[in-house]
Residue, then its C-alpha position, 0 to 999 in steps of 0.5 A: m357016054k357017061k365016061t365022056i361027060g365025066i372027063l369033060g366035067l373034069v377038063a372044065g373044072a380044072a380050067m376054071m381052077l387054073s384061070s382063077a388061080a392065074s387071076a387071083l387078087d390079093s385083097s388083104f389089107d397089106a396089099q393096099s400099100k404094096s406097088g403093082t397093078h391094082k384092080f378096081y370095080v369102076w362104079c358110074t352114075g348114069g353110065a356103064d360100070s367096068e372093071q379096070t387096072a392101074q399101076g401104082s406105088n400103092a392102092a391109093e395112088a393107083q385109084a387117084s390116077l384112074a378116078a382122074s381119067a374115069g370122069a366126074n360121074c365115075w369112082p374106082v372101088w379097090q378089089g385087089l392087087e394082081g399077083 
């Protein structure tokens, strides 16, 4: 029984490590100037917050396109470049 629980713990730990590696974000200062898929936390007053992504030649461009579609009461906060 203890062996089974130990093996299940190892499998769960490995799965968590793989999923976090696959969704790793580059949140370095240099990543803001890179082209690609940028991830944002969209903060909204009077509404539900969410996490969204946007394509752009840099973080500012991606943020502007997301802000335009998010609405007047929402603001996307850059989290990192997906990689």
